[in-house]
ROTILUM-387368 format. One line per 8 residues: their letters; for each residue x, y, z of C-alpha. Coordinates in nm, 4 decimals, decimal comma. Layout:
A> X:Y:Z  ...
END
This chain:
XXXXXXXX> 2,2120:6,0761:-10,9264  2,2173:6,2813:-10,6045  1,9801:6,0457:-10,4224  2,1830:5,7388:-10,5224  2,4866:5,8696:-10,3341  2,3399:5,6917:-10,0335  2,4590:5,3646:-10,1922  2,8236:5,4741:-10,2057
XXXXXXXX> 2,8897:5,3244:-9,8620  2,7825:4,9846:-9,9939  2,9952:5,0166:-10,3056  3,2916:5,0949:-10,0776  3,2066:4,7913:-9,8674  3,2172:4,5597:-10,1684  3,4847:4,7474:-10,3659  3,7112:4,4442:-10,4009
XXXXXXXX> 3,4379:4,2260:-10,5553  3,3466:4,5111:-10,7907  3,7149:4,5537:-10,8869  3,7374:4,1829:-10,9675  3,4197:4,2254:-11,1747  3,5768:4,5133:-11,3704  3,8922:4,3097:-11,4398  3,6888:4,0083:-11,5531
XXXXXXXX> 3,4717:4,2337:-11,7719  3,7817:4,3796:-11,9396  3,9270:4,0321:-12,0044  3,5937:3,9088:-12,1463  3,5742:4,2058:-12,3854  3,9362:4,1643:-12,4972  3,8690:3,8021:-12,5907  3,5502:3,9037:-12,7749
XXXXXXXX> 3,7495:4,1522:-12,9872  3,9721:3,8761:-13,1246  3,6997:3,7194:-13,3385  3,6381:4,0056:-13,5917  4,0073:4,0379:-13,6798  4,0306:3,6627:-13,7473  3,7118:3,6757:-13,9569  3,8878:3,9444:-14,1603
XXXXXXXX> 4,1994:3,7235:-14,1906  3,9825:3,4300:-14,2993  3,8274:3,6399:-14,5783  4,1734:3,7534:-14,6852  4,2841:3,3872:-14,7050  3,9879:3,3144:-14,9349  4,0708:3,6237:-15,1464  4,4343:3,5111:-15,1758
XXXXXXXX> 4,3221:3,1594:-15,2671  4,0939:3,2937:-15,5427  4,3785:3,5160:-15,6664  4,6145:3,2131:-15,6664  4,8459:3,3840:-15,4184  4,8443:3,0781:-15,1905  4,7847:2,7071:-15,2484  4,4706:2,5278:-15,1319
XXXXXXXX> 4,6535:2,3200:-14,8663  4,7997:2,6299:-14,7028  4,4591:2,8021:-14,7185  4,2915:2,5103:-14,5436  4,5534:2,5041:-14,2705  4,5189:2,8789:-14,2124  4,1374:2,8649:-14,2126  4,1385:2,5753:-13,9638
XXXXXXXX> 4,3800:2,7654:-13,7396  4,1697:3,0833:-13,7533  3,8445:2,8928:-13,6889  3,9947:2,7215:-13,3838  4,1158:3,0583:-13,2522  3,7688:3,2095:-13,3058  3,6031:2,9177:-13,1223  3,8567:2,9295:-12,8364
XXXXXXXX> 3,8258:3,3047:-12,7842  3,4443:3,2818:-12,8021  3,4448:3,0110:-12,5330  3,6856:3,2097:-12,3131  3,4799:3,5255:-12,3628  3,1664:3,3332:-12,2617  3,3409:3,1895:-11,9539  3,4593:3,5302:-11,8341
XXXXXXXX> 3,1174:3,6806:-11,9064  2,9633:3,4136:-11,6818  3,2180:3,4957:-11,4094  3,1398:3,8661:-11,4529  2,7692:3,8027:-11,3939  2,8427:3,5868:-11,0900  3,0625:3,8583:-10,9383  2,8655:4,1765:-11,0015
XXXXXXXX> 2,5118:4,0365:-10,9716  2,6082:3,8786:-10,6384  2,7204:4,2214:-10,5160  2,3763:4,3611:-10,6018  2,2158:4,0907:-10,3883  2,4462:4,1768:-10,0977  2,3523:4,5444:-10,1329  1,9828:4,4553:-10,1503
XXXXXXXX> 2,0229:4,2529:-9,8292  2,2099:4,5346:-9,6521  1,9674:4,8044:-9,7661  1,6595:4,6078:-9,6588  1,8177:4,5550:-9,3178  1,9037:4,9246:-9,2943  1,5480:5,0284:-9,3809  1,3908:4,7750:-9,1451
XXXXXXXX> 1,6258:4,8657:-8,8590  1,5360:5,2307:-8,9095  1,1650:5,1458:-8,9155  1,2079:4,9835:-8,5749  1,3766:5,2940:-8,4346  1,0992:5,5287:-8,5425  0,8331:5,6314:-8,2937  0,4599:5,5617:-8,2930
XXXXXXXX> 0,3874:5,9059:-8,4389  0,5625:5,7984:-8,7578  0,3390:5,4932:-8,7936  0,0290:5,7005:-8,7333  0,1251:5,9271:-9,0234  0,2286:5,6545:-9,2708  0,0375:5,3558:-9,3987  0,1537:4,9969:-9,3757
XXXXXXXX> 0,1259:4,9367:-9,7512  0,3548:5,2305:-9,8249  0,6116:5,1084:-9,5702  0,6034:4,7611:-9,7263  0,6370:4,8950:-10,0800  0,9454:5,0987:-9,9957  1,1271:4,8043:-9,8406  1,0282:4,5629:-10,1178
XXXXXXXX> 0,9456:4,7189:-10,4559  1,1680:5,0257:-10,4158  1,4651:4,8220:-10,2917  1,4189:4,5843:-10,5871  1,4453:4,8796:-10,8268  1,7681:4,9835:-10,6535  1,9041:4,6282:-10,6824  1,8574:4,6510:-11,0587
XXXXXXXX> 2,0767:4,9608:-11,0530  2,3392:4,8068:-10,8222  2,3581:4,4874:-11,0304  2,2437:4,4656:-11,3944  2,2833:4,8401:-11,4599  2,6401:4,8468:-11,3289  2,7305:4,5198:-11,4983  2,6002:4,6158:-11,8405
XXXXXXXX> 2,7285:4,9704:-11,7953  3,0808:4,8416:-11,7232  3,0455:4,6017:-12,0129  2,9497:4,8840:-12,2506  3,2180:5,1253:-12,1269  3,4891:4,8588:-12,1495  3,3815:4,7678:-12,5003  3,3713:5,1316:-12,6116
XXXXXXXX> 3,7123:5,1977:-12,4547  3,8701:4,8992:-12,6294  3,6807:4,8906:-12,9579  3,6513:5,2513:-13,0743  4,0293:5,3241:-13,0585  4,0907:4,9931:-13,2398  3,8459:5,0931:-13,5151  4,0227:5,4284:-13,5659
XXXXXXXX> 4,3605:5,2530:-13,5832  4,2397:5,0110:-13,8527  4,0269:5,2443:-14,0678  3,9814:5,6028:-13,9420  3,7356:5,7153:-14,2106  3,5026:5,4171:-14,1707  3,5264:5,4459:-13,7909  3,4303:5,8141:-13,8024
XXXXXXXX> 3,1176:5,7459:-14,0063  3,0341:5,4449:-13,7875  3,0176:5,6457:-13,4639  2,8576:5,9537:-13,6259  2,5029:5,8632:-13,5050  2,6178:5,8332:-13,1402  2,5983:6,2067:-13,0471  2,2407:6,2158:-13,1774
XXXXXXXX> 2,1673:5,9116:-12,9656  2,3154:6,0744:-12,6537  2,1000:6,3858:-12,6988  1,7818:6,1822:-12,7420  1,8644:5,9717:-12,4348  1,9123:6,2861:-12,2255  1,5737:6,4256:-12,3287  1,3835:6,1014:-12,2832
XXXXXXXX> 1,5471:6,0109:-11,9502  1,3994:6,3237:-11,7890  1,0519:6,2093:-11,8892  1,1248:5,8582:-11,7587  1,2276:5,9973:-11,4195  0,9001:6,1863:-11,3774  0,6836:5,8968:-11,4865  0,8810:5,6397:-11,2809
XXXXXXXX> 0,8213:5,8459:-10,9667  0,4480:5,8515:-11,0365  0,4419:5,4737:-11,0916  0,6242:5,4052:-10,7623  0,3933:5,6392:-10,5706  0,0927:5,4630:-10,7223  0,2303:5,1197:-10,6243  0,2545:5,2386:-10,2635
XXXXXXXX> -0,1098:5,3476:-10,2680  -0,2117:5,0181:-10,4268  -0,0188:4,8164:-10,1640  -0,1832:5,0167:-9,8858  -0,5329:4,9707:-10,0302  -0,4979:4,5956:-10,0871  -0,3366:4,5395:-9,7464  -0,6218:4,7215:-9,5726
XXXXXXXX> -0,8815:4,5367:-9,7830  -0,7376:4,1948:-9,6995  -0,7048:4,2808:-9,3290  -1,0616:4,4130:-9,3186  -1,2197:4,1424:-9,5345  -1,4542:4,0369:-9,2503  -1,5964:4,3898:-9,2241  -1,6246:4,4168:-9,6049
XXXXXXXX> -1,8237:4,0931:-9,6202  -2,0383:4,1833:-9,3188  -2,1451:4,5104:-9,4826  -2,1821:4,3540:-9,8282  -1,9313:4,5968:-9,9768  -1,7636:4,3526:-10,2171  -1,9019:4,5296:-10,5299  -1,7839:4,8714:-10,4041
XXXXXXXX> -1,4357:4,7427:-10,3150  -1,4164:4,5671:-10,6510  -1,5073:4,8952:-10,8200  -1,2391:5,0784:-10,6210  -0,9781:4,8174:-10,7149  -1,0819:4,8366:-11,0799  -1,0506:5,2166:-11,0725  -0,7044:5,1891:-10,9160
XXXXXXXX> -0,6050:4,9193:-11,1667  -0,7065:5,1470:-11,4536  -0,5093:5,4329:-11,3010  -0,2068:5,2060:-11,2617  -0,2454:5,0794:-11,6161  -0,2533:5,4355:-11,7475  0,0600:5,5366:-11,5541  0,2471:5,2186:-11,6529
XXXXXXXX> 0,1462:5,2527:-12,0178  0,2650:5,6145:-12,0193  0,6015:5,4970:-11,8873  0,6120:5,2055:-12,1324  0,5436:5,4424:-12,4246  0,8607:5,6334:-12,3419  1,0605:5,3136:-12,2843  0,9342:5,1820:-12,6184
XXXXXXXX> 1,1190:5,4577:-12,8056  1,4617:5,3341:-12,7013  1,5115:4,9996:-12,8741  1,3704:5,0961:-13,2161  1,5799:5,4132:-13,2021  1,8941:5,2143:-13,1184  1,8341:4,9595:-13,3919  1,7700:5,2381:-13,6459
XXXXXXXX> 2,0933:5,4162:-13,5584  2,2906:5,0894:-13,5648  2,1383:5,0151:-13,9061  2,2525:5,3585:-14,0258  2,6027:5,2785:-13,8990  2,6033:4,9500:-14,0944  2,4974:5,1319:-14,4097  2,7828:5,3800:-14,3617
XXXXXXXX> 3,0301:5,0910:-14,3158  2,9184:4,9148:-14,6328  2,8922:5,2318:-14,8434  3,2105:5,4080:-14,7288  3,4061:5,0802:-14,7024  3,2895:4,9737:-15,0496  3,3969:5,3056:-15,2031  3,7356:5,2859:-15,0322
XXXXXXXX> 3,7864:4,9287:-15,1528  3,6968:5,0234:-15,5112  3,9341:5,3216:-15,4906  4,2098:5,0997:-15,3552  4,2223:5,2835:-15,0211  4,1735:4,9565:-14,8289  4,3379:4,6341:-14,9347  4,0657:4,3810:-14,8536
XXXXXXXX> 3,6898:4,3337:-14,8348  3,7663:4,1655:-14,5033  3,7971:4,5059:-14,3325  3,4319:4,5768:-14,4224  3,3230:4,2439:-14,2709  3,5361:4,3171:-13,9652  3,3707:4,6575:-13,9174  3,0223:4,5132:-13,9634
XXXXXXXX> 3,1034:4,2728:-13,6810  3,2333:4,5652:-13,4737  2,9113:4,7587:-13,5329  2,7045:4,4531:-13,4377  2,9136:4,4143:-13,1238  2,8254:4,7750:-13,0411  2,4554:4,7111:-13,1067  2,3739:4,5650:-12,7651
XXXXXXXX> 2,5809:4,8109:-12,5567  2,4327:5,1048:-12,7451  2,0841:4,9558:-12,7382  2,0922:4,9096:-12,3609  2,1948:5,2695:-12,2971  1,8276:5,3615:-12,2945  1,7407:5,0635:-12,0759  2,0218:5,1531:-11,8360
XXXXXXXX> 1,9012:5,5129:-11,8255  1,5523:5,3915:-11,7439  1,6863:5,1686:-11,4631  1,8947:5,4515:-11,3176  1,5991:5,6906:-11,3274  1,3701:5,4367:-11,1602  1,6358:5,3573:-10,8989  1,6839:5,7259:-10,8222
XXXXXXXX> 1,3088:5,7728:-10,7810  1,2955:5,4705:-10,5483  1,6037:5,5754:-10,3503  1,4523:5,9200:-10,3039  1,1433:5,7618:-10,1489  1,3594:5,5453:-9,9209  1,5786:5,8408:-9,8239  1,2680:6,0326:-9,7156
XXXXXXXX> 1,2101:5,7712:-9,4440  1,5785:5,7219:-9,3606  1,5999:6,0950:-9,2891  1,3158:6,0663:-9,0383  1,4509:6,0913:-8,6850  1,2849:5,9017:-8,3989  1,1033:6,1137:-8,1413  1,2074:5,8675:-7,8699
XXXXXXXX> 1,5852:5,8459:-7,8386  1,7989:5,6311:-7,6130  2,0043:5,8854:-7,4209  2,1805:5,6357:-7,1917  2,4014:5,3712:-7,3509  2,4808:5,1796:-7,0308  2,2179:4,9205:-6,9223  2,0014:5,0484:-6,6361
XXXXXXXX> 1,8665:4,8204:-6,3599  1,4915:4,8674:-6,3039  1,3205:4,7997:-5,9704  0,9706:4,9308:-6,0420  0,8890:5,2521:-5,8528  0,7009:5,4955:-6,0800  0,6282:5,8622:-6,0190  0,4362:6,1144:-6,2318
XXXXXXXX> 0,5124:6,4795:-6,1550  0,2754:6,7340:-6,3114  0,2642:6,5382:-6,6353  0,0839:6,6898:-6,9319  0,0695:6,5092:-7,2654  -0,0780:6,6129:-7,6010  -0,0942:6,3760:-7,9008  0,0925:6,5354:-8,1884
XXXXXXXX> -0,1233:6,3928:-8,4671  -0,4618:6,4921:-8,3205  -0,3529:6,7755:-8,0853  -0,5754:6,6205:-7,8184  -0,4486:6,6747:-7,4625  -0,4845:6,3329:-7,2983  -0,3297:6,4162:-6,9587  -0,3203:6,7467:-6,7709
XXXXXXXX> -0,0926:6,8228:-6,4753  -0,1141:6,4622:-6,3518  0,0791:6,3562:-6,0400  0,0863:6,0251:-5,8491  0,3340:5,7730:-5,7100  0,3378:5,3932:-5,7429  0,5781:5,2173:-5,5091  0,7829:4,9152:-5,6118
XXXXXXXX> 0,5745:4,5967:-5,5997  0,2380:4,7753:-5,5736  -0,0661:4,6813:-5,7796  -0,2538:4,9872:-5,9036  -0,5843:4,9917:-6,0898  -0,6655:5,2836:-6,3188  -1,0317:5,3500:-6,3954  -1,2174:5,6177:-6,5829
XXXXXXXX> -1,4447:5,6866:-6,8756  -1,3375:5,6307:-7,2341  -1,0889:5,8989:-7,3373  -0,9876:5,9861:-6,9831  -0,6199:5,9080:-7,0509  -0,5844:5,5627:-6,8921  -0,4008:5,3966:-7,1828  -0,1855:5,7065:-7,2300
XXXXXXXX> -0,0347:5,6544:-6,8836  0,0829:5,3055:-6,9823  0,2242:5,4311:-7,3136  0,4215:5,7007:-7,1326  0,5613:5,4514:-6,8794  0,6853:5,2329:-7,1681  0,8241:5,5499:-7,3332  0,6281:5,4967:-7,6506
XXXXXXXX> 0,5830:5,8739:-7,6220  0,7597:6,1437:-7,4244  0,5648:6,3839:-7,2053  0,4792:6,7316:-7,3329  0,5599:6,8823:-6,9932  0,6258:6,7595:-6,6433  0,8365:6,4553:-6,5594  0,8131:6,0787:-6,5147
XXXXXXXX> 1,0585:5,9101:-6,2791  1,1350:5,5396:-6,2513  1,3193:5,4410:-5,9340  1,3738:5,8116:-5,8715  1,5521:5,8644:-6,2063  1,3968:6,0743:-6,4881  1,2724:5,8252:-6,7463  1,4696:5,9890:-7,0274
XXXXXXXX> 1,7942:5,9187:-6,8433  1,7238:5,5445:-6,8306  1,8488:5,3078:-7,0967  1,5444:5,2750:-7,3233  1,5996:4,9053:-7,3932  1,6566:4,8222:-7,0246  1,3295:4,9988:-6,9445  1,1273:4,8116:-7,2052
XXXXXXXX> 1,2971:4,4827:-7,1195  1,1710:4,5319:-6,7616  0,8101:4,5791:-6,8794  0,5518:4,3170:-6,9746  0,2677:4,4762:-7,1713  -0,0750:4,3437:-7,2609  -0,2291:4,6006:-7,4989  -0,5968:4,6786:-7,5261
XXXXXXXX> -0,6034:4,5433:-7,8807  -0,4252:4,2084:-7,8402  -0,1899:4,1513:-8,1322  -0,0794:3,7990:-8,2174  0,1509:3,6915:-8,4987  0,0786:3,4401:-8,7731  0,2761:3,1701:-8,5937  0,2093:2,8833:-8,3541
XXXXXXXX> 0,0371:2,9569:-8,0230  0,3483:2,8333:-7,8441  0,5754:3,0774:-8,0298  0,3319:3,3631:-7,9691  0,3523:3,2987:-7,5941  0,7332:3,2649:-7,6180  0,7561:3,6036:-7,7921  0,9096:3,7717:-7,4872
XXXXXXXX> 1,1277:3,4740:-7,3893  1,2436:3,2656:-7,6831  1,4294:3,0078:-7,4727  1,1280:2,9183:-7,2562  1,0539:2,5474:-7,2141  0,7213:2,3905:-7,3083  0,6480:2,3433:-6,9403  0,6906:2,7157:-6,8744
XXXXXXXX> 0,4593:2,7957:-7,1667  0,1907:2,5606:-7,0326  0,2237:2,7042:-6,6795  0,1598:3,0647:-6,7884  -0,1215:2,9517:-7,0205  -0,2896:2,7924:-6,7185  -0,2470:3,1133:-6,5185  -0,4075:3,3037:-6,8066
XXXXXXXX> -0,6930:3,0444:-6,8104  -0,6379:2,9657:-7,1787  -0,4754:2,6213:-7,1499  -0,8035:2,4280:-7,1855  -0,8979:2,6261:-7,4967  -0,5585:2,5526:-7,6523  -0,5878:2,1814:-7,5785  -0,9188:2,1739:-7,7685
XXXXXXXX> -0,7361:2,2552:-8,0942  -0,6208:1,9563:-8,2986  -0,2591:2,0728:-8,2959  -0,2848:2,2206:-7,9470  0,0142:2,4507:-7,8771  0,1464:2,3945:-8,2311  -0,1694:2,5423:-8,3845  -0,0693:2,8109:-8,6339
XXXXXXXX> -0,2797:3,1239:-8,6006  -0,4121:3,3282:-8,8897  -0,3075:3,6881:-8,9500  -0,3345:3,8959:-8,6295  -0,4476:3,5814:-8,4458  -0,7775:3,5627:-8,6347  -0,8069:3,1904:-8,5505  -0,8840:3,2782:-8,1868
XXXXXXXX> -1,1782:3,4604:-8,0325  -1,1303:3,8037:-7,8780  -1,1142:3,6628:-7,5246  -0,8695:3,3893:-7,6247  -0,6402:3,6447:-7,7916  -0,6406:3,8553:-7,4762  -0,5552:3,5555:-7,2590  -0,2728:3,4398:-7,4884
XXXXXXXX> -0,1358:3,7956:-7,4674  -0,1551:3,7780:-7,0870  0,0335:3,4453:-7,0926  0,3005:3,6067:-7,3117  0,3500:3,8883:-7,0582  0,3567:3,6459:-6,7625  0,6226:3,4305:-6,9276  0,8524:3,7307:-6,9565
XXXXXXXX> 0,8355:3,7729:-6,5757  0,9243:4,1455:-6,5858  0,9618:4,3980:-6,3061  0,6603:4,5989:-6,4271  0,3300:4,4697:-6,5661  0,1076:4,6950:-6,7792  -0,2376:4,5471:-6,8393  -0,4477:4,7722:-7,0638
XXXXXXXX> -0,8137:4,6681:-7,0307  -0,7030:4,3179:-7,1267  -1,0014:4,1369:-6,9700  -1,2772:4,3244:-7,1535  -1,3587:4,0258:-7,3796  -1,3807:3,7586:-7,1065  -1,6733:3,6726:-6,8807  -1,6760:3,7759:-6,5151
XXXXXXXX> -1,6031:3,4252:-6,3806  -1,2993:3,3836:-6,6032  -1,1940:3,7379:-6,5163  -1,2083:3,6573:-6,1449  -0,9957:3,3444:-6,1933  -0,7374:3,5309:-6,4042  -0,7177:3,8170:-6,1528  -0,6547:3,5734:-5,8682
XXXXXXXX> -0,3787:3,4073:-6,0719  -0,2315:3,7454:-6,1646  -0,2273:3,8432:-5,7988  -0,0003:3,5463:-5,7259  0,2109:3,5813:-6,0402  0,2691:3,9535:-5,9948  0,3773:3,9420:-5,6320  0,6654:4,1835:-5,5719
XXXXXXXX> 0,6078:4,3195:-5,9243  0,4794:4,6688:-5,9965  0,1466:4,6146:-6,1726  -0,0840:4,8640:-6,3443  -0,4276:4,7427:-6,4498  -0,6405:4,9661:-6,6718  -1,0034:4,8623:-6,6655  -1,3654:4,9705:-6,6896
XXXXXXXX> -1,4674:4,7150:-6,4268  -1,4477:4,7651:-6,0514  -1,3900:4,3911:-6,0152  -1,0420:4,4415:-6,1620  -0,9671:4,7083:-5,9014  -1,1029:4,5759:-5,5731  -0,7879:4,3747:-5,4878  -0,5445:4,6485:-5,5949
XXXXXXXX> -0,3244:4,8274:-5,3423  -0,4336:5,1582:-5,4890  -0,6988:5,2843:-5,7312  -0,6600:5,5892:-5,9554  -0,9747:5,7375:-6,1078  -0,9247:5,9665:-6,4082  -1,1536:6,2150:-6,5769  -1,0528:6,4202:-6,8813
XXXXXXXX> -0,6858:6,3482:-6,8156  -0,6950:6,4638:-6,4544  -0,6798:6,2656:-6,1317  -1,0350:6,2623:-5,9959  -0,9975:6,0166:-5,7070  -0,7197:5,8169:-5,5435  -0,7215:5,5506:-5,2707  -0,7971:5,1859:-5,1951
XXXXXXXX> -1,1157:5,0101:-5,3014  -1,2559:5,0381:-4,9507  -1,1642:5,4068:-4,9160  -1,3186:5,5076:-5,2481  -1,6268:5,2942:-5,1898  -1,6852:5,4596:-4,8561  -1,7309:5,8076:-5,0004  -1,9527:5,9427:-5,2737
XXXXXXXX> -1,8008:5,9908:-5,6155  -1,7414:5,8337:-5,9548  -1,5893:5,5131:-5,8171  -1,8743:5,4347:-5,5751  -2,1320:5,5126:-5,8420  -1,9547:5,2822:-6,0884  -1,9316:5,0072:-5,8253  -2,3018:5,0235:-5,7412
XXXXXXXX> -2,4026:5,0265:-6,1083  -2,1898:4,7230:-6,1907  -2,3060:4,5396:-5,8775  -2,6671:4,6026:-5,9813  -2,5998:4,4727:-6,3322  -2,4377:4,1587:-6,1915  -2,7350:4,0875:-5,9654  -2,9784:4,1339:-6,2528
END
């Protein structure tokens, strides 16, 4: 139960609703206890009628009265039971809602390193399947647990008051039951944990398979993937069956022990009646009803134990992620105005997951409003610069300053709000094209959306779709070509109109003519905006105010297009090669 302590804050939040649920549960159980005593009285009336102790008219009147009381109390018990379910089950839904929000909010706080170490399927399983297991604990388990405790608290003392000997024999099997539950619950906990871990692996595998279905089909790997799924399905079946085998012991065991209790009631009660120790057979009928009333609460003890064990296993998995602390922390609560000057001072950065040093002792300055192109071979650290400016990572050593202030002392959200990013791998959501462009500015008008789409040279492509800007894209924007996705991403960044633009090789999938048109439009749109363009093409750099050439994370060359083209080096060589390719 240690892991489930995390839920205490939610139980405190909804304590009043839970208190009302407890009161309603108690009232419902009190009304349910009325029926057995009136069944006993009804049998006594029949006994007295047979023994000529009362007349038939009086017997009929008493039986009618008792029957009406039984019906009334049964209806009231049912009504309060309904109210109990409405109260407590609703609380479990509130807790499920709060916990999912807590997990998702924490996911958003965590840094990129976390997402590199953990798979999407596992993240999804913890916020869906694991939270659902916890909801079962916060709702049905608590409701039926309260129901059982209230019934035990009310019924067992009543049984001892009415017939101590019969009551003692009736509850005799319960200690045995408690011991068996304790032993079996430990096995359930172990096997539940294994099932939940397997479900995470299964979610990850299926998510990756669906996302990569085009690659699977292209390589003709459907039989292999099917075999892998079948192997995983068999593994899951084995783990689930092992858990079900333990669960299967509970109900037969409960029913057996309840049956033993009934036998004790009939045997001991019958002997006492024959010996004159109890006055009426009605007490035996009353106790049989009491035992049957205890059947469900006792029978669900095992089910409740199973739910609690599963919930604890799930909460433990959730707690593992909730205990993760983000690498990137907002150290300044007050909003920070951003103008756009960027300075790198002896920056070195090593990726934690791969231990690859992407940048080494890198220094440069970008003034506010300047357009800077960053070129270099693959793996030279170009994209890393943009990630560090957006504070997706913090530097290993050295310092980055924005407007002369160390980047860590800026409000993180103000910084990112001032940045418009177009990543190398354009990511679009499964939503309309219009909403994808509006992603950075939800209140943008349709006219604004069209204007930036024209600047990104994607308007004509959008108009060719039957639903135009209302066209709903497939997952990750699969409806569009690579070049179209890049241009929609550019439109999204332009609509935000930030202080700093970060374009990460975002024209690699478009032809040179379209690239030239987009670059000319970007030049106008990004006036007085600090702009960094990462590219492999010199054409993206020739109009920049400054060009940075990187090699192995170090600054190889720096200057304008004309300056770098006038002296021998990587940049001039790249320019001549690309010019030759264009002419051919």
